[in-house]
Structure formats: C-alpha cells, structure tokens
HTML snippet that shows the backbone in 3Dmol.js (N, CA, C, O; Angstrom):
<script src="https://3Dmol.org/build/3Dmol-min.js"></script>
<div id="view" style="width:600px;height:400px;position:relative"></div>
<script>
const pdb = `
ATOM      1  N   UNK A   1       0.846  -1.186   0.000  1.00  0.00           N
ATOM      2  CA  UNK A   1       0.000   0.000   0.000  1.00  0.00           C
ATOM      3  C   UNK A   1       0.885   1.242   0.000  1.00  0.00           C
ATOM      4  O   UNK A   1       1.856   1.325   0.752  1.00  0.00           O
ATOM      5  N   UNK A   2       0.548   2.181  -0.830  1.00  0.00           N
ATOM      6  CA  UNK A   2       1.315   3.418  -0.968  1.00  0.00           C
ATOM      7  C   UNK A   2       0.979   4.388   0.167  1.00  0.00           C
ATOM      8  O   UNK A   2      -0.182   4.532   0.550  1.00  0.00           O
ATOM      9  N   UNK A   3       2.002   5.045   0.693  1.00  0.00           N
ATOM     10  CA  UNK A   3       1.817   6.048   1.732  1.00  0.00           C
ATOM     11  C   UNK A   3       1.067   7.234   1.128  1.00  0.00           C
ATOM     12  O   UNK A   3       1.536   7.800   0.140  1.00  0.00           O
ATOM     13  N   UNK A   4      -0.083   7.634   1.687  1.00  0.00           N
ATOM     14  CA  UNK A   4      -0.853   8.743   1.094  1.00  0.00           C
ATOM     15  C   UNK A   4      -0.098  10.076   1.106  1.00  0.00           C
ATOM     16  O   UNK A   4      -0.404  10.958   0.303  1.00  0.00           O
ATOM     17  N   UNK A   5       0.876  10.238   1.997  1.00  0.00           N
ATOM     18  CA  UNK A   5       1.647  11.483   2.055  1.00  0.00           C
ATOM     19  C   UNK A   5       2.641  11.589   0.901  1.00  0.00           C
ATOM     20  O   UNK A   5       3.129  12.679   0.601  1.00  0.00           O
ATOM     21  N   UNK A   6       2.944  10.468   0.256  1.00  0.00           N
ATOM     22  CA  UNK A   6       3.893  10.454  -0.851  1.00  0.00           C
ATOM     23  C   UNK A   6       3.220  10.420  -2.222  1.00  0.00           C
ATOM     24  O   UNK A   6       3.908  10.411  -3.243  1.00  0.00           O
ATOM     25  N   UNK A   7       1.913  10.403  -2.260  1.00  0.00           N
ATOM     26  CA  UNK A   7       1.177  10.284  -3.516  1.00  0.00           C
ATOM     27  C   UNK A   7       1.149  11.618  -4.256  1.00  0.00           C
ATOM     28  O   UNK A   7       0.385  12.517  -3.903  1.00  0.00           O
ATOM     29  N   UNK A   8       1.974  11.738  -5.269  1.00  0.00           N
ATOM     30  CA  UNK A   8       2.081  12.981  -6.065  1.00  0.00           C
ATOM     31  C   UNK A   8       0.794  13.317  -6.808  1.00  0.00           C
ATOM     32  O   UNK A   8       0.584  14.473  -7.175  1.00  0.00           O
ATOM     33  N   UNK A   9      -0.069  12.334  -7.036  1.00  0.00           N
ATOM     34  CA  UNK A   9      -1.288  12.582  -7.815  1.00  0.00           C
ATOM     35  C   UNK A   9      -2.478  13.004  -6.943  1.00  0.00           C
ATOM     36  O   UNK A   9      -3.522  13.387  -7.473  1.00  0.00           O
ATOM     37  N   UNK A  10      -2.336  12.939  -5.641  1.00  0.00           N
ATOM     38  CA  UNK A  10      -3.424  13.313  -4.732  1.00  0.00           C
ATOM     39  C   UNK A  10      -3.410  14.810  -4.441  1.00  0.00           C
ATOM     40  O   UNK A  10      -2.430  15.508  -4.703  1.00  0.00           O
ATOM     41  N   UNK A  11      -4.520  15.277  -3.894  1.00  0.00           N
ATOM     42  CA  UNK A  11      -4.601  16.658  -3.438  1.00  0.00           C
ATOM     43  C   UNK A  11      -4.386  16.696  -1.930  1.00  0.00           C
ATOM     44  O   UNK A  11      -4.727  15.760  -1.207  1.00  0.00           O
ATOM     45  N   UNK A  12      -3.810  17.805  -1.481  1.00  0.00           N
ATOM     46  CA  UNK A  12      -3.447  17.950  -0.082  1.00  0.00           C
ATOM     47  C   UNK A  12      -3.936  19.275   0.465  1.00  0.00           C
ATOM     48  O   UNK A  12      -4.403  20.145  -0.270  1.00  0.00           O
ATOM     49  N   UNK A  13      -3.815  19.403   1.784  1.00  0.00           N
ATOM     50  CA  UNK A  13      -4.063  20.639   2.504  1.00  0.00           C
ATOM     51  C   UNK A  13      -2.794  20.982   3.260  1.00  0.00           C
ATOM     52  O   UNK A  13      -1.974  20.105   3.532  1.00  0.00           O
ATOM     53  N   UNK A  14      -2.629  22.232   3.597  1.00  0.00           N
ATOM     54  CA  UNK A  14      -1.590  22.626   4.544  1.00  0.00           C
ATOM     55  C   UNK A  14      -2.326  23.006   5.822  1.00  0.00           C
ATOM     56  O   UNK A  14      -3.263  23.804   5.801  1.00  0.00           O
ATOM     57  N   UNK A  15      -1.887  22.424   6.935  1.00  0.00           N
ATOM     58  CA  UNK A  15      -2.507  22.673   8.226  1.00  0.00           C
ATOM     59  C   UNK A  15      -1.551  23.422   9.138  1.00  0.00           C
ATOM     60  O   UNK A  15      -0.339  23.424   8.922  1.00  0.00           O
ATOM     61  N   UNK A  16      -2.113  24.061  10.164  1.00  0.00           N
ATOM     62  CA  UNK A  16      -1.319  24.718  11.205  1.00  0.00           C
ATOM     63  C   UNK A  16      -1.985  24.433  12.549  1.00  0.00           C
ATOM     64  O   UNK A  16      -3.207  24.310  12.637  1.00  0.00           O
ATOM     65  N   UNK A  17      -1.160  24.331  13.595  1.00  0.00           N
ATOM     66  CA  UNK A  17      -1.715  24.136  14.934  1.00  0.00           C
ATOM     67  C   UNK A  17      -1.452  25.370  15.797  1.00  0.00           C
ATOM     68  O   UNK A  17      -0.865  26.343  15.325  1.00  0.00           O
ATOM     69  N   UNK A  18      -1.877  25.333  17.035  1.00  0.00           N
ATOM     70  CA  UNK A  18      -1.745  26.487  17.931  1.00  0.00           C
ATOM     71  C   UNK A  18      -0.297  26.837  18.228  1.00  0.00           C
ATOM     72  O   UNK A  18      -0.010  27.965  18.628  1.00  0.00           O
ATOM     73  N   UNK A  19       0.618  25.899  18.043  1.00  0.00           N
ATOM     74  CA  UNK A  19       2.048  26.145  18.261  1.00  0.00           C
ATOM     75  C   UNK A  19       2.738  26.687  17.015  1.00  0.00           C
ATOM     76  O   UNK A  19       3.954  26.874  17.005  1.00  0.00           O
ATOM     77  N   UNK A  20       1.950  26.942  15.954  1.00  0.00           N
ATOM     78  CA  UNK A  20       2.521  27.488  14.726  1.00  0.00           C
ATOM     79  C   UNK A  20       3.271  26.461  13.898  1.00  0.00           C
ATOM     80  O   UNK A  20       4.070  26.820  13.034  1.00  0.00           O
ATOM     81  N   UNK A  21       3.019  25.196  14.156  1.00  0.00           N
ATOM     82  CA  UNK A  21       3.655  24.119  13.397  1.00  0.00           C
ATOM     83  C   UNK A  21       2.757  23.764  12.213  1.00  0.00           C
ATOM     84  O   UNK A  21       1.532  23.757  12.333  1.00  0.00           O
ATOM     85  N   UNK A  22       3.369  23.473  11.087  1.00  0.00           N
ATOM     86  CA  UNK A  22       2.640  23.175   9.860  1.00  0.00           C
ATOM     87  C   UNK A  22       2.664  21.687   9.560  1.00  0.00           C
ATOM     88  O   UNK A  22       3.541  20.960  10.027  1.00  0.00           O
ATOM     89  N   UNK A  23       1.690  21.243   8.775  1.00  0.00           N
ATOM     90  CA  UNK A  23       1.638  19.850   8.360  1.00  0.00           C
ATOM     91  C   UNK A  23       1.026  19.748   6.970  1.00  0.00           C
ATOM     92  O   UNK A  23       0.062  20.442   6.644  1.00  0.00           O
ATOM     93  N   UNK A  24       1.599  18.878   6.167  1.00  0.00           N
ATOM     94  CA  UNK A  24       1.001  18.477   4.900  1.00  0.00           C
ATOM     95  C   UNK A  24      -0.042  17.425   5.244  1.00  0.00           C
ATOM     96  O   UNK A  24       0.234  16.522   6.035  1.00  0.00           O
ATOM     97  N   UNK A  25      -1.236  17.524   4.664  1.00  0.00           N
ATOM     98  CA  UNK A  25      -2.299  16.600   5.042  1.00  0.00           C
ATOM     99  C   UNK A  25      -3.099  16.181   3.824  1.00  0.00           C
ATOM    100  O   UNK A  25      -3.508  17.038   3.041  1.00  0.00           O
ATOM    101  N   UNK A  26      -3.339  14.871   3.637  1.00  0.00           N
ATOM    102  CA  UNK A  26      -4.164  14.418   2.507  1.00  0.00           C
ATOM    103  C   UNK A  26      -5.569  14.999   2.617  1.00  0.00           C
ATOM    104  O   UNK A  26      -6.168  14.987   3.692  1.00  0.00           O
ATOM    105  N   UNK A  27      -6.088  15.504   1.513  1.00  0.00           N
ATOM    106  CA  UNK A  27      -7.397  16.176   1.547  1.00  0.00           C
ATOM    107  C   UNK A  27      -8.548  15.222   1.854  1.00  0.00           C
ATOM    108  O   UNK A  27      -9.603  15.664   2.309  1.00  0.00           O
ATOM    109  N   UNK A  28      -8.367  13.923   1.614  1.00  0.00           N
ATOM    110  CA  UNK A  28      -9.447  12.967   1.872  1.00  0.00           C
ATOM    111  C   UNK A  28      -9.593  12.646   3.365  1.00  0.00           C
ATOM    112  O   UNK A  28     -10.626  12.124   3.786  1.00  0.00           O
ATOM    113  N   UNK A  29      -8.572  12.952   4.160  1.00  0.00           N
ATOM    114  CA  UNK A  29      -8.586  12.600   5.575  1.00  0.00           C
ATOM    115  C   UNK A  29      -9.158  13.744   6.416  1.00  0.00           C
ATOM    116  O   UNK A  29      -8.981  14.915   6.080  1.00  0.00           O
ATOM    117  N   UNK A  30      -9.832  13.406   7.493  1.00  0.00           N
ATOM    118  CA  UNK A  30     -10.365  14.419   8.407  1.00  0.00           C
ATOM    119  C   UNK A  30      -9.204  15.191   9.036  1.00  0.00           C
ATOM    120  O   UNK A  30      -8.163  14.623   9.365  1.00  0.00           O
ATOM    121  N   UNK A  31      -9.409  16.481   9.191  1.00  0.00           N
ATOM    122  CA  UNK A  31      -8.407  17.320   9.854  1.00  0.00           C
ATOM    123  C   UNK A  31      -8.408  16.932  11.331  1.00  0.00           C
ATOM    124  O   UNK A  31      -9.464  16.915  11.963  1.00  0.00           O
ATOM    125  N   UNK A  32      -7.238  16.622  11.887  1.00  0.00           N
ATOM    126  CA  UNK A  32      -7.192  16.200  13.290  1.00  0.00           C
ATOM    127  C   UNK A  32      -7.511  17.349  14.250  1.00  0.00           C
ATOM    128  O   UNK A  32      -7.303  18.517  13.923  1.00  0.00           O
ATOM    129  N   UNK A  33      -8.017  17.005  15.436  1.00  0.00           N
ATOM    130  CA  UNK A  33      -8.300  18.052  16.436  1.00  0.00           C
ATOM    131  C   UNK A  33      -7.050  18.867  16.739  1.00  0.00           C
ATOM    132  O   UNK A  33      -5.946  18.328  16.824  1.00  0.00           O
ATOM    133  N   UNK A  34      -7.240  20.175  16.899  1.00  0.00           N
ATOM    134  CA  UNK A  34      -6.127  21.059  17.215  1.00  0.00           C
ATOM    135  C   UNK A  34      -5.429  21.632  15.997  1.00  0.00           C
ATOM    136  O   UNK A  34      -4.515  22.445  16.137  1.00  0.00           O
ATOM    137  N   UNK A  35      -5.834  21.231  14.824  1.00  0.00           N
ATOM    138  CA  UNK A  35      -5.240  21.712  13.576  1.00  0.00           C
ATOM    139  C   UNK A  35      -6.311  22.430  12.772  1.00  0.00           C
ATOM    140  O   UNK A  35      -7.493  22.096  12.855  1.00  0.00           O
ATOM    141  N   UNK A  36      -5.884  23.434  11.983  1.00  0.00           N
ATOM    142  CA  UNK A  36      -6.832  24.115  11.093  1.00  0.00           C
ATOM    143  C   UNK A  36      -6.191  24.247   9.710  1.00  0.00           C
ATOM    144  O   UNK A  36      -4.968  24.260   9.565  1.00  0.00           O
ATOM    145  N   UNK A  37      -7.045  24.342   8.717  1.00  0.00           N
ATOM    146  CA  UNK A  37      -6.587  24.464   7.329  1.00  0.00           C
ATOM    147  C   UNK A  37      -6.070  25.877   7.116  1.00  0.00           C
ATOM    148  O   UNK A  37      -6.768  26.853   7.391  1.00  0.00           O
ATOM    149  N   UNK A  38      -4.833  25.978   6.622  1.00  0.00           N
ATOM    150  CA  UNK A  38      -4.223  27.280   6.339  1.00  0.00           C
ATOM    151  C   UNK A  38      -4.056  27.482   4.827  1.00  0.00           C
ATOM    152  O   UNK A  38      -3.916  28.611   4.358  1.00  0.00           O
ATOM    153  N   UNK A  39      -4.073  26.382   4.071  1.00  0.00           N
ATOM    154  CA  UNK A  39      -4.020  26.439   2.603  1.00  0.00           C
ATOM    155  C   UNK A  39      -4.964  25.374   2.076  1.00  0.00           C
ATOM    156  O   UNK A  39      -4.852  24.197   2.420  1.00  0.00           O
ATOM    157  N   UNK A  40      -5.893  25.801   1.240  1.00  0.00           N
ATOM    158  CA  UNK A  40      -6.924  24.906   0.729  1.00  0.00           C
ATOM    159  C   UNK A  40      -6.353  23.828  -0.195  1.00  0.00           C
ATOM    160  O   UNK A  40      -5.175  23.848  -0.551  1.00  0.00           O
ATOM    161  N   UNK A  41      -7.197  22.916  -0.558  1.00  0.00           N
ATOM    162  CA  UNK A  41      -6.851  21.762  -1.382  1.00  0.00           C
ATOM    163  C   UNK A  41      -6.057  22.171  -2.621  1.00  0.00           C
ATOM    164  O   UNK A  41      -6.460  23.052  -3.381  1.00  0.00           O
ATOM    165  N   UNK A  42      -4.914  21.501  -2.801  1.00  0.00           N
ATOM    166  CA  UNK A  42      -4.042  21.793  -3.946  1.00  0.00           C
ATOM    167  C   UNK A  42      -3.104  20.603  -4.155  1.00  0.00           C
ATOM    168  O   UNK A  42      -3.115  19.636  -3.394  1.00  0.00           O
ATOM    169  N   UNK A  43      -2.302  20.704  -5.197  1.00  0.00           N
ATOM    170  CA  UNK A  43      -1.313  19.663  -5.472  1.00  0.00           C
ATOM    171  C   UNK A  43      -0.314  19.575  -4.321  1.00  0.00           C
ATOM    172  O   UNK A  43      -0.093  20.553  -3.607  1.00  0.00           O
ATOM    173  N   UNK A  44       0.275  18.420  -4.148  1.00  0.00           N
ATOM    174  CA  UNK A  44       1.236  18.177  -3.060  1.00  0.00           C
ATOM    175  C   UNK A  44       2.347  19.220  -3.051  1.00  0.00           C
ATOM    176  O   UNK A  44       2.641  19.807  -2.009  1.00  0.00           O
ATOM    177  N   UNK A  45       2.965  19.455  -4.204  1.00  0.00           N
ATOM    178  CA  UNK A  45       4.075  20.415  -4.274  1.00  0.00           C
ATOM    179  C   UNK A  45       3.638  21.840  -3.959  1.00  0.00           C
ATOM    180  O   UNK A  45       4.406  22.606  -3.378  1.00  0.00           O
ATOM    181  N   UNK A  46       2.426  22.201  -4.333  1.00  0.00           N
ATOM    182  CA  UNK A  46       1.912  23.537  -4.022  1.00  0.00           C
ATOM    183  C   UNK A  46       1.797  23.718  -2.514  1.00  0.00           C
ATOM    184  O   UNK A  46       2.187  24.757  -1.980  1.00  0.00           O
ATOM    185  N   UNK A  47       1.266  22.715  -1.828  1.00  0.00           N
ATOM    186  CA  UNK A  47       1.140  22.790  -0.371  1.00  0.00           C
ATOM    187  C   UNK A  47       2.513  22.780   0.301  1.00  0.00           C
ATOM    188  O   UNK A  47       2.740  23.517   1.260  1.00  0.00           O
ATOM    189  N   UNK A  48       3.421  21.954  -0.196  1.00  0.00           N
ATOM    190  CA  UNK A  48       4.772  21.928   0.375  1.00  0.00           C
ATOM    191  C   UNK A  48       5.483  23.259   0.171  1.00  0.00           C
ATOM    192  O   UNK A  48       6.181  23.731   1.068  1.00  0.00           O
ATOM    193  N   UNK A  49       5.313  23.865  -0.993  1.00  0.00           N
ATOM    194  CA  UNK A  49       5.908  25.187  -1.243  1.00  0.00           C
ATOM    195  C   UNK A  49       5.351  26.214  -0.265  1.00  0.00           C
ATOM    196  O   UNK A  49       6.096  27.041   0.263  1.00  0.00           O
ATOM    197  N   UNK A  50       4.044  26.164  -0.023  1.00  0.00           N
ATOM    198  CA  UNK A  50       3.422  27.090   0.918  1.00  0.00           C
ATOM    199  C   UNK A  50       4.013  26.900   2.323  1.00  0.00           C
ATOM    200  O   UNK A  50       4.374  27.871   2.988  1.00  0.00           O
ATOM    201  N   UNK A  51       4.106  25.663   2.757  1.00  0.00           N
ATOM    202  CA  UNK A  51       4.661  25.365   4.080  1.00  0.00           C
ATOM    203  C   UNK A  51       6.102  25.844   4.171  1.00  0.00           C
ATOM    204  O   UNK A  51       6.476  26.498   5.145  1.00  0.00           O
ATOM    205  N   UNK A  52       6.906  25.531   3.180  1.00  0.00           N
ATOM    206  CA  UNK A  52       8.316  25.940   3.201  1.00  0.00           C
ATOM    207  C   UNK A  52       8.478  27.459   3.197  1.00  0.00           C
ATOM    208  O   UNK A  52       9.415  27.982   3.800  1.00  0.00           O
ATOM    209  N   UNK A  53       7.590  28.160   2.535  1.00  0.00           N
ATOM    210  CA  UNK A  53       7.652  29.625   2.483  1.00  0.00           C
ATOM    211  C   UNK A  53       7.245  30.257   3.809  1.00  0.00           C
ATOM    212  O   UNK A  53       7.814  31.275   4.203  1.00  0.00           O
ATOM    213  N   UNK A  54       6.274  29.673   4.500  1.00  0.00           N
ATOM    214  CA  UNK A  54       5.704  30.298   5.691  1.00  0.00           C
ATOM    215  C   UNK A  54       6.243  29.759   7.019  1.00  0.00           C
ATOM    216  O   UNK A  54       6.205  30.462   8.028  1.00  0.00           O
ATOM    217  N   UNK A  55       6.738  28.533   7.029  1.00  0.00           N
ATOM    218  CA  UNK A  55       7.235  27.951   8.293  1.00  0.00           C
ATOM    219  C   UNK A  55       8.743  28.115   8.332  1.00  0.00           C
ATOM    220  O   UNK A  55       9.491  27.194   8.004  1.00  0.00           O
ATOM    221  N   UNK A  56       9.174  29.290   8.736  1.00  0.00           N
ATOM    222  CA  UNK A  56      10.595  29.633   8.680  1.00  0.00           C
ATOM    223  C   UNK A  56      11.315  29.404  10.003  1.00  0.00           C
ATOM    224  O   UNK A  56      12.546  29.424  10.047  1.00  0.00           O
ATOM    225  N   UNK A  57      10.574  29.190  11.066  1.00  0.00           N
ATOM    226  CA  UNK A  57      11.165  28.924  12.375  1.00  0.00           C
ATOM    227  C   UNK A  57      10.515  27.663  12.917  1.00  0.00           C
ATOM    228  O   UNK A  57       9.323  27.660  13.227  1.00  0.00           O
ATOM    229  N   UNK A  58      11.283  26.600  13.031  1.00  0.00           N
ATOM    230  CA  UNK A  58      10.732  25.299  13.400  1.00  0.00           C
ATOM    231  C   UNK A  58      10.386  25.189  14.886  1.00  0.00           C
ATOM    232  O   UNK A  58       9.764  24.213  15.306  1.00  0.00           O
ATOM    233  N   UNK A  59      10.781  26.176  15.677  1.00  0.00           N
ATOM    234  CA  UNK A  59      10.485  26.103  17.103  1.00  0.00           C
ATOM    235  C   UNK A  59       8.996  26.300  17.349  1.00  0.00           C
ATOM    236  O   UNK A  59       8.353  27.080  16.647  1.00  0.00           O
ATOM    237  N   UNK A  60       8.436  25.598  18.343  1.00  0.00           N
ATOM    238  CA  UNK A  60       7.035  25.829  18.695  1.00  0.00           C
ATOM    239  C   UNK A  60       6.837  27.262  19.176  1.00  0.00           C
ATOM    240  O   UNK A  60       7.747  27.865  19.744  1.00  0.00           O
ATOM    241  N   UNK A  61       5.655  27.795  18.947  1.00  0.00           N
ATOM    242  CA  UNK A  61       5.326  29.172  19.311  1.00  0.00           C
ATOM    243  C   UNK A  61       5.598  29.447  20.795  1.00  0.00           C
ATOM    244  O   UNK A  61       6.082  30.522  21.151  1.00  0.00           O
ATOM    245  N   UNK A  62       5.289  28.478  21.654  1.00  0.00           N
ATOM    246  CA  UNK A  62       5.503  28.679  23.095  1.00  0.00           C
ATOM    247  C   UNK A  62       6.987  28.851  23.418  1.00  0.00           C
ATOM    248  O   UNK A  62       7.338  29.610  24.321  1.00  0.00           O
ATOM    249  N   UNK A  63       7.844  28.167  22.701  1.00  0.00           N
ATOM    250  CA  UNK A  63       9.285  28.316  22.910  1.00  0.00           C
ATOM    251  C   UNK A  63       9.765  29.672  22.392  1.00  0.00           C
ATOM    252  O   UNK A  63      10.566  30.339  23.046  1.00  0.00           O
ATOM    253  N   UNK A  64       9.284  30.074  21.236  1.00  0.00           N
ATOM    254  CA  UNK A  64       9.656  31.373  20.666  1.00  0.00           C
ATOM    255  C   UNK A  64       9.266  32.484  21.634  1.00  0.00           C
ATOM    256  O   UNK A  64      10.050  33.398  21.892  1.00  0.00           O
ATOM    257  N   UNK A  65       8.044  32.399  22.167  1.00  0.00           N
ATOM    258  CA  UNK A  65       7.553  33.440  23.064  1.00  0.00           C
ATOM    259  C   UNK A  65       8.276  33.457  24.407  1.00  0.00           C
ATOM    260  O   UNK A  65       8.303  34.488  25.078  1.00  0.00           O
ATOM    261  N   UNK A  66       8.858  32.335  24.807  1.00  0.00           N
ATOM    262  CA  UNK A  66       9.561  32.282  26.090  1.00  0.00           C
ATOM    263  C   UNK A  66      11.039  32.631  25.975  1.00  0.00           C
ATOM    264  O   UNK A  66      11.738  32.730  26.983  1.00  0.00           O
ATOM    265  N   UNK A  67      11.511  32.816  24.751  1.00  0.00           N
ATOM    266  CA  UNK A  67      12.910  33.120  24.506  1.00  0.00           C
ATOM    267  C   UNK A  67      13.105  34.632  24.498  1.00  0.00           C
ATOM    268  O   UNK A  67      12.305  35.354  23.903  1.00  0.00           O
ATOM    269  N   UNK A  68      14.169  35.122  25.158  1.00  0.00           N
ATOM    270  CA  UNK A  68      14.442  36.569  25.106  1.00  0.00           C
ATOM    271  C   UNK A  68      14.585  37.046  23.664  1.00  0.00           C
ATOM    272  O   UNK A  68      15.001  36.288  22.788  1.00  0.00           O
ATOM    273  N   UNK A  69      14.232  38.322  23.425  1.00  0.00           N
ATOM    274  CA  UNK A  69      14.277  38.881  22.078  1.00  0.00           C
ATOM    275  C   UNK A  69      15.625  38.689  21.402  1.00  0.00           C
ATOM    276  O   UNK A  69      15.671  38.469  20.192  1.00  0.00           O
ATOM    277  N   UNK A  70      16.697  38.765  22.127  1.00  0.00           N
ATOM    278  CA  UNK A  70      18.029  38.640  21.537  1.00  0.00           C
ATOM    279  C   UNK A  70      18.245  37.272  20.921  1.00  0.00           C
ATOM    280  O   UNK A  70      19.086  37.116  20.035  1.00  0.00           O
ATOM    281  N   UNK A  71      17.506  36.293  21.372  1.00  0.00           N
ATOM    282  CA  UNK A  71      17.698  34.929  20.870  1.00  0.00           C
ATOM    283  C   UNK A  71      16.562  34.468  19.965  1.00  0.00           C
ATOM    284  O   UNK A  71      16.601  33.340  19.474  1.00  0.00           O
ATOM    285  N   UNK A  72      15.568  35.291  19.732  1.00  0.00           N
ATOM    286  CA  UNK A  72      14.376  34.826  19.033  1.00  0.00           C
ATOM    287  C   UNK A  72      14.492  34.818  17.520  1.00  0.00           C
ATOM    288  O   UNK A  72      13.719  34.133  16.850  1.00  0.00           O
ATOM    289  N   UNK A  73      15.434  35.559  16.969  1.00  0.00           N
ATOM    290  CA  UNK A  73      15.574  35.581  15.515  1.00  0.00           C
ATOM    291  C   UNK A  73      16.240  34.294  15.042  1.00  0.00           C
ATOM    292  O   UNK A  73      17.184  33.815  15.670  1.00  0.00           O
ATOM    293  N   UNK A  74      15.746  33.724  13.924  1.00  0.00           N
ATOM    294  CA  UNK A  74      16.381  32.523  13.393  1.00  0.00           C
ATOM    295  C   UNK A  74      17.863  32.786  13.099  1.00  0.00           C
ATOM    296  O   UNK A  74      18.238  33.889  12.703  1.00  0.00           O
ATOM    297  N   UNK A  75      18.675  31.788  13.293  1.00  0.00           N
ATOM    298  CA  UNK A  75      20.121  31.840  13.013  1.00  0.00           C
ATOM    299  C   UNK A  75      20.855  32.827  13.903  1.00  0.00           C
ATOM    300  O   UNK A  75      21.964  33.245  13.571  1.00  0.00           O
ATOM    301  N   UNK A  76      20.262  33.209  15.025  1.00  0.00           N
ATOM    302  CA  UNK A  76      20.930  34.097  15.968  1.00  0.00           C
ATOM    303  C   UNK A  76      21.416  33.257  17.132  1.00  0.00           C
ATOM    304  O   UNK A  76      20.602  32.677  17.850  1.00  0.00           O
ATOM    305  N   UNK A  77      22.727  33.177  17.338  1.00  0.00           N
ATOM    306  CA  UNK A  77      23.230  32.366  18.447  1.00  0.00           C
ATOM    307  C   UNK A  77      22.877  33.002  19.788  1.00  0.00           C
ATOM    308  O   UNK A  77      22.945  34.222  19.937  1.00  0.00           O
ATOM    309  N   UNK A  78      22.504  32.184  20.753  1.00  0.00           N
ATOM    310  CA  UNK A  78      22.178  32.655  22.088  1.00  0.00           C
ATOM    311  C   UNK A  78      23.362  32.384  23.005  1.00  0.00           C
ATOM    312  O   UNK A  78      23.957  31.308  22.963  1.00  0.00           O
ATOM    313  N   UNK A  79      23.695  33.354  23.821  1.00  0.00           N
ATOM    314  CA  UNK A  79      24.828  33.186  24.723  1.00  0.00           C
ATOM    315  C   UNK A  79      24.396  33.056  26.163  1.00  0.00           C
ATOM    316  O   UNK A  79      25.235  32.889  27.049  1.00  0.00           O
ATOM    317  N   UNK A  80      23.105  33.130  26.414  1.00  0.00           N
ATOM    318  CA  UNK A  80      22.643  33.044  27.812  1.00  0.00           C
ATOM    319  C   UNK A  80      22.454  31.609  28.239  1.00  0.00           C
ATOM    320  O   UNK A  80      22.070  31.350  29.380  1.00  0.00           O
TER     321      UNK A  80
END
`;
const viewer = $3Dmol.createViewer("view");
viewer.addModel(pdb, "pdb");
viewer.setStyle({}, {cartoon: {color: "spectrum"}});
viewer.zoomTo();
viewer.render();
</script>
C-alpha cells in the first residue's frame, strides 16, 4: 500500500496548529483536532511550497515566546 503522504497525484491541505507548526495533510482525511486548514486543497508540491515559504522557524510558538528577544531571531546564536 502506498503512503498517502507520498502520492504525487493526490490533493493535499496545509494545516497549522496552535504552536505554529505546519503539516502536509491528505485532503481525503479528516483534519485532526487542534489543527486548522491554512491552505486549501491543492497539489502536493503547491502545499509543500506554501509550508516551506511560511514555516521559517521550526520552534514551537511557546518556545519562541519564552525566549528573550536577543535569541528569538532565526540563526541568531544565544549566549545566555
């Protein structure tokens, strides 16, 4: 059986959760609790491009918010 996340011919959604984390999701599957649709049904690559463009900081939102401003920018080394 083929993994539905790898099916190039299927349509997908891009989801986001309260922590600002994104997920590629097959459009035929129910959206899991705690996630909402951020990009409507589209080709797999279109959704992946959207996720890659918008999810620039992989840290959960709660971690970003708890980090001092000096350390919150991506690629900024923290010395504390």
